[in-house]
C-alpha positions as CSV (number, residue, x, y, z in Angstrom):
1,M,27.5,-11.6,25.9
2,N,29.3,-10.5,22.5
3,A,27.7,-8.0,20.6
4,A,25.8,-10.0,18.2
5,T,23.6,-11.7,20.9
6,K,23.0,-8.1,22.1
7,Q,21.2,-7.0,19.1
8,E,19.6,-9.9,18.7
9,E,18.0,-9.5,22.3
10,K,17.4,-5.7,21.5
11,S,13.3,-4.6,21.7
12,P,11.7,-3.7,18.4
13,D,10.6,-0.1,17.5
14,I,8.3,0.5,20.4
15,I,7.3,4.0,18.6
16,L,6.6,2.5,15.0
17,L,4.4,-0.6,16.9
18,L,2.3,2.4,18.8
19,V,1.7,4.3,15.9
20,T,0.6,1.2,14.0
21,L,-1.9,0.2,16.9
22,I,-3.0,4.2,17.0
23,L,-4.1,3.5,13.1
24,V,-5.0,0.5,13.3
25,T,-7.8,1.5,16.2
26,V,-8.8,4.8,14.6
27,G,-9.3,3.1,11.5
28,T,-11.9,0.0,12.6
29,V,-13.7,2.7,14.8
30,M,-13.9,5.5,11.3
31,I,-14.7,2.1,9.0
32,Y,-17.9,1.5,11.4
33,S,-18.6,5.3,11.3
34,S,-18.3,5.3,7.8
35,S,-19.9,2.1,6.5
36,S,-23.1,1.5,9.1
37,I,-25.7,2.9,6.5
38,I,-24.3,1.5,3.9
39,A,-24.0,-1.9,5.6
40,L,-27.3,-2.0,6.6
41,E,-28.8,-1.0,3.5
42,K,-26.7,-3.7,1.3
43,F,-26.7,-6.6,4.0
44,G,-29.5,-5.9,7.1
45,D,-26.6,-5.7,9.4
46,S,-24.6,-2.3,10.2
47,R,-22.1,-4.1,11.7
48,F,-21.3,-6.3,8.6
49,F,-18.0,-4.2,7.9
50,L,-16.7,-3.5,11.2
51,K,-17.3,-7.3,11.8
52,K,-15.0,-8.4,9.0
53,Q,-12.2,-5.5,9.6
54,I,-12.2,-6.5,12.9
55,V,-11.6,-10.7,12.1
56,F,-8.6,-9.0,9.3
57,V,-7.2,-6.7,12.7
58,F,-7.1,-10.2,14.7
59,L,-5.2,-12.0,11.9
60,G,-3.0,-8.9,11.0
61,M,-1.8,-8.6,14.5
62,L,-1.2,-12.6,14.7
63,L,0.4,-12.6,11.4
64,M,2.8,-9.2,12.7
65,V,3.4,-10.8,16.0
66,L,4.9,-14.5,14.1
67,I,7.2,-12.4,11.7
68,T,8.8,-10.9,14.6
69,K,9.7,-14.0,16.0
70,V,11.3,-15.1,12.6
71,P,15.2,-13.5,12.0
72,Y,14.6,-11.5,9.0
73,E,17.4,-13.2,7.6
74,H,15.6,-15.9,6.5
75,L,13.3,-14.0,4.5
76,K,16.1,-14.3,2.1
77,K,15.0,-18.0,0.8
78,M,11.6,-16.4,0.3
79,A,12.5,-13.5,-2.4
80,Y,12.1,-16.1,-5.1
81,P,9.6,-18.2,-4.2
82,G,7.4,-15.0,-3.3
83,L,8.4,-13.8,-6.6
84,L,7.4,-16.6,-8.4
85,L,3.8,-17.1,-6.1
86,A,3.1,-13.3,-7.3
87,I,3.9,-13.6,-10.9
88,V,1.3,-16.7,-10.7
89,L,-1.5,-14.9,-9.1
90,L,-1.4,-12.1,-11.0
91,V,-2.1,-14.7,-14.2
92,L,-4.5,-16.6,-12.4
93,V,-6.2,-13.4,-11.3
94,L,-7.0,-12.4,-15.0
95,I,-8.4,-16.0,-16.2
96,P,-12.2,-15.8,-16.4
97,G,-14.1,-17.2,-13.2
98,M,-11.1,-17.0,-10.8
99,G,-10.6,-13.1,-11.1
100,L,-13.6,-10.8,-9.2
101,K,-14.0,-8.0,-11.6
102,R,-15.3,-4.9,-9.7
103,G,-15.2,-1.2,-10.5
104,G,-14.2,-1.9,-14.2
105,A,-10.9,-3.7,-13.1
106,T,-10.3,-7.5,-12.3
107,R,-7.8,-7.1,-9.1
108,W,-9.6,-9.7,-6.8
109,L,-8.4,-13.5,-6.7
110,N,-11.4,-15.5,-6.2
111,V,-10.0,-18.6,-3.5
112,G,-12.8,-20.3,-2.1
113,G,-15.5,-17.9,-1.9
114,L,-12.8,-15.3,-0.2
115,S,-11.6,-12.6,-2.6
116,F,-7.9,-11.7,-2.3
117,Q,-6.2,-8.5,-4.1
118,V,-3.1,-9.7,-5.7
119,T,-1.3,-6.7,-6.1
120,E,-0.9,-6.2,-2.2
121,M,1.0,-8.9,-2.3
122,V,2.9,-8.3,-5.2
123,K,4.4,-4.9,-3.7
124,I,6.0,-6.5,-0.7
125,A,7.0,-9.4,-2.9
126,M,8.8,-7.2,-5.3
127,V,10.5,-5.5,-2.3
128,L,11.7,-8.8,-0.5
129,F,13.2,-9.5,-4.6
130,L,14.7,-6.8,-5.2
131,A,16.3,-6.3,-1.7
132,H,17.9,-9.4,-1.9
133,F,18.7,-9.2,-5.0
134,W,20.7,-5.9,-4.8
135,A,22.0,-7.1,-1.8
136,R,23.8,-10.0,-3.3
137,K,25.1,-7.4,-6.3
138,T,27.2,-4.7,-4.8
139,N,30.0,-5.2,-6.8
140,Q,27.9,-5.3,-9.7
141,I,25.2,-2.9,-9.3
142,K,27.0,-0.2,-11.6
143,I,27.1,-3.0,-14.4
144,F,23.8,-2.6,-16.2
145,H,23.7,-6.1,-17.9
146,R,24.6,-7.2,-14.5
147,G,23.0,-5.4,-11.8
148,V,19.6,-3.9,-13.4
149,L,19.0,-6.1,-16.0
150,F,17.6,-8.5,-14.5
151,P,15.2,-6.7,-12.2
152,L,14.1,-4.7,-14.6
153,L,12.9,-7.5,-16.9
154,V,11.4,-9.1,-13.7
155,F,9.3,-5.3,-13.3
156,L,8.3,-5.2,-16.7
157,L,6.6,-8.4,-16.6
158,V,5.1,-7.7,-13.3
159,I,3.8,-4.1,-14.4
160,F,2.8,-5.8,-18.0
161,L,0.6,-8.1,-15.7
162,V,-0.8,-5.4,-13.3
163,L,-1.5,-2.9,-16.3
164,L,-3.7,-5.9,-17.5
165,E,-6.1,-5.9,-14.4
166,P,-5.8,-2.7,-15.1
167,D,-4.2,-1.2,-12.1
168,F,-2.3,1.8,-12.6
169,G,-2.0,3.1,-9.2
170,A,-0.1,0.1,-7.9
171,A,1.9,-0.1,-11.1
172,V,3.3,3.4,-10.3
173,I,4.0,2.4,-6.8
174,I,5.6,-0.5,-8.2
175,A,7.9,1.7,-10.7
176,A,8.7,4.1,-7.8
177,I,10.0,0.9,-5.1
178,L,12.2,0.3,-8.1
179,L,13.9,3.5,-8.6
180,F,14.1,4.0,-5.2
181,M,15.4,0.9,-3.8
182,L,17.9,1.0,-7.1
183,C,19.1,4.3,-6.0
184,I,19.8,3.3,-2.5
185,S,21.5,-0.1,-3.7
186,G,24.1,2.3,-5.3
187,A,23.4,2.7,-8.9
188,R,24.8,4.5,-11.6
189,I,22.7,7.9,-12.4
190,R,22.8,7.1,-15.9
191,H,21.2,4.3,-15.4
192,M,18.6,5.6,-13.1
193,L,18.1,8.7,-15.9
194,F,17.7,6.3,-18.5
195,L,14.6,4.2,-16.5
196,I,13.3,7.6,-15.9
197,L,13.0,8.9,-19.6
198,M,11.9,5.0,-20.4
199,F,8.9,4.7,-17.7
200,L,7.5,8.7,-18.1
201,P,6.5,8.9,-21.6
202,A,5.1,5.1,-21.2
203,G,3.3,6.4,-18.2
204,V,2.4,9.5,-20.1
205,L,0.7,7.3,-23.1
206,L,-1.2,5.1,-20.3
207,I,-3.0,8.1,-19.4
208,L,-3.7,9.9,-22.8
209,F,-5.4,6.6,-24.3
210,K,-7.2,5.5,-21.4
211,G,-10.6,7.7,-21.2
212,Y,-11.1,7.5,-17.9
213,R,-7.8,8.0,-16.4
214,M,-8.0,11.3,-18.6
215,A,-11.7,12.0,-16.8
216,R,-9.7,11.6,-13.7
217,L,-6.8,14.1,-15.1
218,T,-9.4,16.2,-16.2
219,A,-11.8,16.3,-12.7
220,F,-8.4,17.3,-10.8
221,L,-7.8,20.1,-13.2
222,D,-11.7,21.4,-12.7
223,P,-14.2,19.4,-10.6
224,W,-16.9,21.5,-11.2
225,K,-16.7,21.2,-15.2
226,D,-18.9,17.9,-14.6
227,A,-20.0,17.7,-11.3
228,S,-22.3,15.3,-11.8
229,N,-20.5,12.6,-13.1
230,T,-16.3,12.9,-13.3
231,G,-16.1,15.7,-10.9
232,F,-18.3,14.2,-8.5
233,Q,-16.0,12.2,-5.9
234,I,-14.3,14.9,-5.4
235,I,-16.7,17.6,-4.6
236,Q,-17.9,15.2,-1.9
237,S,-14.6,15.1,-0.6
238,F,-14.6,18.5,-0.7
239,L,-18.0,18.9,1.3
240,S,-16.5,16.5,3.9
241,F,-13.5,18.7,4.6
242,G,-15.4,22.2,4.2
243,A,-18.2,20.6,6.5
244,G,-15.7,19.2,8.9
245,G,-14.2,22.7,10.1
246,T,-11.5,22.7,13.4
247,F,-13.4,19.6,15.3
248,G,-15.6,18.2,13.1
249,V,-19.1,17.4,13.6
250,G,-18.9,14.5,15.9
251,I,-18.0,10.9,15.2
252,G,-21.1,8.8,13.5
253,D,-22.7,12.4,13.0
254,G,-21.5,12.7,9.5
255,M,-23.8,13.3,6.5
256,Q,-21.6,12.9,3.6
257,K,-21.5,8.6,4.5
258,L,-25.2,9.1,3.8
259,F,-24.9,7.8,-0.1
260,Y,-23.2,10.6,-1.1
261,L,-19.4,10.2,-1.0
262,P,-18.8,7.2,-2.7
263,E,-16.7,4.4,-1.2
264,P,-16.3,6.4,2.3
265,H,-15.1,3.5,4.0
266,T,-12.5,2.6,1.5
267,D,-10.5,5.4,-0.6
268,F,-12.6,8.3,1.1
269,I,-12.3,7.5,4.9
270,L,-10.0,10.4,5.6
271,S,-13.0,12.4,4.2
272,I,-15.4,11.0,6.5
273,I,-12.5,11.6,9.1
274,A,-12.1,15.3,8.0
275,E,-16.0,15.8,8.4
276,E,-16.6,13.9,11.7
277,S,-12.8,14.8,13.7
278,G,-12.3,17.6,11.8
279,F,-9.0,19.2,11.0
280,I,-7.7,17.8,14.1
281,G,-8.3,14.4,13.3
282,V,-7.2,14.9,9.8
283,T,-4.0,16.2,11.6
284,I,-3.4,14.0,13.9
285,V,-3.7,11.0,11.2
286,I,-1.1,12.9,8.9
287,I,1.4,12.9,11.8
288,M,0.8,9.6,12.7
289,F,1.7,8.4,9.1
290,A,4.9,11.1,9.0
291,L,6.2,9.1,12.3
292,F,5.3,6.1,10.7
293,V,8.1,6.8,7.8
294,V,10.3,8.8,9.7
295,R,10.6,6.0,11.9
296,G,10.7,3.4,8.9
297,F,13.3,5.3,7.1
298,M,15.6,4.9,11.0
299,I,15.8,1.6,10.7
300,A,16.5,1.3,7.3
301,L,19.2,3.5,8.1
302,K,20.2,1.7,11.6
303,A,20.1,-2.4,10.0
304,P,22.7,-4.4,10.3
305,D,23.4,-5.0,6.6
306,L,22.1,-3.9,3.5
307,F,19.6,-6.4,2.6
308,G,17.8,-4.8,6.0
309,T,18.0,-1.4,4.6
310,L,16.7,-1.9,1.6
311,L,13.9,-4.5,2.8
312,A,13.1,-1.6,5.5
313,A,13.1,1.4,3.2
314,G,11.3,-0.4,0.2
315,L,8.4,-1.6,2.8
316,T,8.3,2.2,4.3
317,L,8.2,3.5,1.2
318,I,4.8,1.5,0.2
319,V,3.4,2.9,3.3
320,A,4.4,6.1,2.3
321,L,3.8,6.5,-1.1
322,Q,0.2,5.1,-0.9
323,S,-0.8,7.4,2.5
324,F,0.7,10.4,0.5
325,V,-1.4,9.6,-2.7
326,N,-4.6,8.8,-0.8
327,I,-4.4,12.0,1.2
328,A,-3.4,14.2,-1.7
329,G,-5.8,12.7,-3.4
330,V,-8.9,13.0,-1.5
331,M,-7.3,16.9,-0.6
332,G,-8.2,17.4,-4.7
333,L,-4.1,17.6,-4.3
334,I,-3.3,15.0,-7.1
335,P,-5.6,13.2,-9.6
336,L,-7.3,10.4,-7.8
337,K,-5.6,7.1,-7.9
338,G,-8.0,4.7,-6.3
339,L,-5.4,3.2,-3.3
340,V,-6.7,2.8,0.0
341,L,-5.0,4.8,3.0
342,P,-3.0,2.0,5.2
343,F,-4.0,1.0,8.0
344,L,-7.5,3.0,8.2
345,S,-9.4,2.3,5.2
346,Y,-11.6,-1.1,4.6
347,G,-9.8,-4.2,3.2
348,G,-8.2,-7.6,4.3
349,T,-5.9,-7.8,2.0
350,A,-4.3,-4.5,2.4
351,L,-4.3,-4.6,5.7
352,L,-2.6,-8.1,5.9
353,M,0.2,-7.2,3.8
354,S,0.4,-3.6,5.8
355,M,0.7,-5.9,9.2
356,T,3.0,-8.1,7.2
357,S,5.4,-4.8,6.6
358,V,5.1,-3.6,10.1
359,G,6.0,-7.2,11.6
360,I,9.0,-6.8,8.9
361,L,10.3,-3.7,10.3
362,L,9.9,-4.5,14.0
363,N,11.9,-7.5,13.0
364,I,14.7,-5.6,11.4
365,S,14.2,-2.8,14.0
366,S,15.4,-5.3,17.4
367,H,18.8,-6.4,15.1
368,T,19.7,-2.8,14.2
369,A,22.9,-0.8,16.0
C-alpha cells in the first residue's frame, strides 16, 4: 500500500466534526427557545422556525456527507462555473420581482416561493475561485498583472454587486478573504499594502455616506445617547448579558426574546444564550468556535497541496470572521454588522453553506499528511 492510498483512507478530522455537531445542536435548541413566542404570534405555531431549521439541519448534514465522498481536487472544475453562477445570482437578486427586500436590503433571491441569500454562496464561490487561481499561479503571484490583477477585477465586480443589495458586512468579509488568501499565496508585501490602501478609504467613504451605517457607528460609541432608536438593539443585548449572570436564568426562561430584543433567533441568538445559560454558556460557545478555527487552520497547514491549503484556510476564515464579528458586535466590542452566527443562528442558506464548508474541510483533512 503506497503513501497516496494511505492518505485516501485516513479518517476525517473527528474534532472538527464533533465541534460542528455540538454547535448545530446548541443552535437548534436555542432557535426554538428564542423564536417560539415570535413564531406563535406571527404564524400561530410556536415550532414554526424550529421545524424549518430541523429540515435545514438534515439537508446540511446530507450535503456535508456527500461532499466528503468526492475528492476535493474535483472541486477545481467547479471554480469558474461556481464563480459565474454566483455573479449571475447577484445580478438576478437585483431584478424587481426576483429579489426579496427585507430590512431595507435586497439580499434574498425568490425561487419557487423559497428564498435564498445569495451572498452566502458568493463567499464560498470566491474562496474556491481564488484557491484554484492562485494554486495555478504560484510562479506568477509576485507579478501583479499576472497573479493579482484578474482576481482583483473579479473581486471588484462581485463587491460592486454585493454593495448594490446593499450588504456591507458581506463585502467586508469578502475583502478580508481576498487579502488573507493573497497573503498566504506568497504575494509581494507592496501589492498587499496597495490593496489595503485602496480598500480602507473606500470602506470609510461607504460608512460616512450612508446614514444607517453612521448610525450604527454612533450607536456603538454611545448607545445610550439614542436609547430608544439607534442604540436600542445593543442596549437590549447588554441587558440580556447582564440578566444571565454566571449560569443564566434557564433555557426557555429568558425575557428579552419577548419582543424586547429584535431578531433574537438570528443576529442576536448569542444574547439569548447569554441570558439563558449565562457566562458559562457563552464561554462554551466561544471555545467551540475557537476549536473549529484552530482545527480548520491545522487542516490547511497539513493539506497535501497549495489548492487544499488555500481552500481550507479561506473557508475557515469565513467562519472565523463571521463568528468574531457577530460575537463582538452583540457584546458591544465593535459596531453591529448584521451578520448571523454560523451554525447557531436561524437561516437555511447560512446553515447549508456552513455545512458545505465543513464537508470540504473534512474532505481535505482525510487527505492530509
